[in-house]
C-alpha positions as a LaTeX table, in Angstrom:
\begin{tabular}{lrrr}
\hline
Residue & $x$ (\AA) & $y$ (\AA) & $z$ (\AA) \\
\hline
Met1 & 105.33 & 113.27 & 38.44 \\
Ile2 & 101.61 & 113.53 & 39.06 \\
Asp3 & 100.09 & 114.93 & 42.22 \\
Lys4 & 97.71 & 112.10 & 43.18 \\
Glu5 & 96.16 & 114.03 & 46.08 \\
Glu6 & 95.32 & 117.00 & 43.85 \\
Met7 & 93.88 & 114.67 & 41.21 \\
Arg8 & 91.83 & 112.87 & 43.86 \\
Arg9 & 90.49 & 116.19 & 45.16 \\
Arg10 & 89.33 & 117.14 & 41.66 \\
Val11 & 87.83 & 113.68 & 41.06 \\
Val12 & 85.82 & 113.98 & 44.30 \\
Lys13 & 84.71 & 117.50 & 43.33 \\
Ala14 & 83.49 & 116.16 & 39.96 \\
Leu15 & 81.66 & 113.28 & 41.68 \\
Lys16 & 79.98 & 115.76 & 44.04 \\
Glu17 & 78.60 & 117.46 & 40.91 \\
Thr18 & 77.25 & 114.23 & 39.37 \\
Tyr19 & 73.74 & 113.12 & 40.24 \\
Asp20 & 71.54 & 110.11 & 39.88 \\
Pro21 & 68.62 & 111.64 & 37.94 \\
Glu22 & 66.13 & 110.11 & 40.39 \\
Val23 & 67.73 & 111.51 & 43.56 \\
Pro24 & 68.81 & 115.15 & 43.94 \\
Val25 & 71.94 & 114.20 & 45.90 \\
Ser26 & 75.36 & 113.61 & 44.30 \\
Val27 & 76.59 & 110.07 & 43.72 \\
Tyr28 & 79.42 & 110.87 & 46.14 \\
Asp29 & 77.16 & 112.10 & 48.94 \\
Leu30 & 74.75 & 109.19 & 48.45 \\
Gly31 & 77.68 & 106.95 & 49.40 \\
Leu32 & 77.73 & 105.22 & 46.02 \\
Ile33 & 81.48 & 105.69 & 45.55 \\
Tyr34 & 83.41 & 102.85 & 47.16 \\
Gly35 & 86.89 & 103.78 & 46.00 \\
Ile36 & 89.01 & 106.09 & 43.89 \\
Asp37 & 92.35 & 104.66 & 42.78 \\
Ile38 & 94.87 & 106.83 & 40.99 \\
Lys39 & 97.84 & 105.01 & 39.49 \\
Asp40 & 101.33 & 106.40 & 39.03 \\
Asp41 & 100.66 & 106.77 & 35.28 \\
Gly42 & 97.65 & 109.03 & 36.01 \\
Ser43 & 94.91 & 106.52 & 35.22 \\
Val44 & 91.84 & 106.73 & 37.46 \\
Lys45 & 89.64 & 103.84 & 38.53 \\
Ile46 & 86.40 & 104.55 & 40.39 \\
Arg47 & 84.60 & 101.72 & 42.16 \\
Met48 & 80.95 & 102.43 & 42.72 \\
Thr49 & 77.61 & 100.85 & 43.37 \\
Phe50 & 73.96 & 101.82 & 43.07 \\
Thr51 & 71.07 & 101.79 & 45.47 \\
Thr52 & 69.65 & 98.80 & 43.59 \\
Pro53 & 70.88 & 96.42 & 40.87 \\
Ala54 & 67.58 & 97.11 & 39.12 \\
Cys55 & 68.49 & 100.75 & 38.43 \\
Pro56 & 67.76 & 101.29 & 34.73 \\
Leu57 & 70.43 & 104.00 & 34.42 \\
Ile58 & 73.47 & 102.10 & 35.70 \\
Trp59 & 75.47 & 102.22 & 32.47 \\
Ser60 & 74.34 & 105.72 & 31.60 \\
Ile61 & 75.42 & 107.09 & 34.98 \\
Gly62 & 78.72 & 105.20 & 34.82 \\
Tyr63 & 79.43 & 106.64 & 31.37 \\
Ser64 & 78.46 & 110.11 & 32.58 \\
Ile65 & 80.85 & 109.81 & 35.53 \\
Glu66 & 83.71 & 108.82 & 33.24 \\
Asn67 & 83.08 & 111.88 & 31.06 \\
Val68 & 82.67 & 114.30 & 33.97 \\
Val69 & 85.92 & 113.11 & 35.56 \\
Lys70 & 87.77 & 113.26 & 32.22 \\
Ser71 & 86.65 & 116.88 & 31.85 \\
Ala72 & 87.56 & 117.80 & 35.44 \\
Val73 & 90.91 & 116.01 & 35.32 \\
Pro74 & 92.12 & 116.29 & 31.72 \\
Glu75 & 95.57 & 114.96 & 32.59 \\
Ala76 & 94.03 & 111.62 & 33.66 \\
Lys77 & 95.43 & 109.07 & 31.24 \\
Glu78 & 92.34 & 106.91 & 31.49 \\
Val79 & 89.15 & 107.01 & 33.59 \\
Lys80 & 87.31 & 103.78 & 34.24 \\
Val81 & 84.22 & 103.14 & 36.37 \\
Glu82 & 83.83 & 99.68 & 37.87 \\
Ile83 & 80.34 & 98.75 & 39.10 \\
Val84 & 80.45 & 96.58 & 42.23 \\
Trp85 & 77.68 & 95.13 & 44.39 \\
Asp86 & 79.64 & 94.09 & 47.45 \\
Pro87 & 79.11 & 95.37 & 50.02 \\
Pro88 & 75.48 & 96.14 & 49.21 \\
Trp89 & 74.58 & 99.81 & 49.52 \\
Thr90 & 72.48 & 100.95 & 52.48 \\
Pro91 & 71.39 & 104.42 & 53.56 \\
Lys92 & 74.06 & 104.25 & 56.30 \\
Met93 & 76.58 & 105.01 & 53.52 \\
Val94 & 75.15 & 108.48 & 52.83 \\
Thr95 & 77.60 & 111.22 & 53.82 \\
Lys96 & 76.80 & 113.91 & 56.38 \\
Glu97 & 76.30 & 116.39 & 53.53 \\
Gly98 & 73.99 & 113.94 & 51.76 \\
Arg99 & 71.91 & 113.46 & 54.90 \\
Glu100 & 71.55 & 117.21 & 55.29 \\
Arg101 & 70.44 & 117.54 & 51.67 \\
Leu102 & 67.90 & 114.73 & 52.09 \\
Lys103 & 66.55 & 116.44 & 55.24 \\
Glu104 & 66.10 & 119.66 & 53.25 \\
Ile105 & 64.22 & 117.81 & 50.52 \\
Tyr106 & 62.02 & 115.52 & 52.62 \\
Gly107 & 61.79 & 117.43 & 55.90 \\
Tyr108 & 63.15 & 114.60 & 58.05 \\
Asp109 & 66.26 & 112.43 & 58.39 \\
Val110 & 65.59 & 109.63 & 55.90 \\
Val111 & 68.71 & 107.76 & 57.02 \\
Glu112 & 67.77 & 107.87 & 60.70 \\
Glu113 & 64.29 & 106.57 & 59.89 \\
Trp114 & 65.81 & 103.73 & 57.85 \\
Ile115 & 68.15 & 102.85 & 60.73 \\
Lys116 & 65.22 & 102.78 & 63.17 \\
Ser117 & 63.21 & 100.54 & 60.85 \\
Tyr118 & 65.89 & 98.11 & 59.67 \\
Ser119 & 68.67 & 97.93 & 62.25 \\
\hline
\end{tabular}
């Protein structure tokens, strides 16, 4: 029997080490990961989005995520990334760690500024 919680922990760790080349924050901490489903047979399905549907690297990043997770979780029977657009991504989805990293990079809370401007 597989240990789904242990697999999930390693999937999250792999996602925290995977970056959108345009933003120096992991796809996980940017809030791009909407779900991680691990089936009883060990297959992994990751639902994710992007900051914009116009991102030119959507398929490249999705493919990269599949490979990174396969390497981090070799017992995964299958790893599949599903790109979804609902709900649309907003900066409110950035994790606490992601916000801290963005503050280090830009010198201010990008998310807080977005909330002030658009909420």
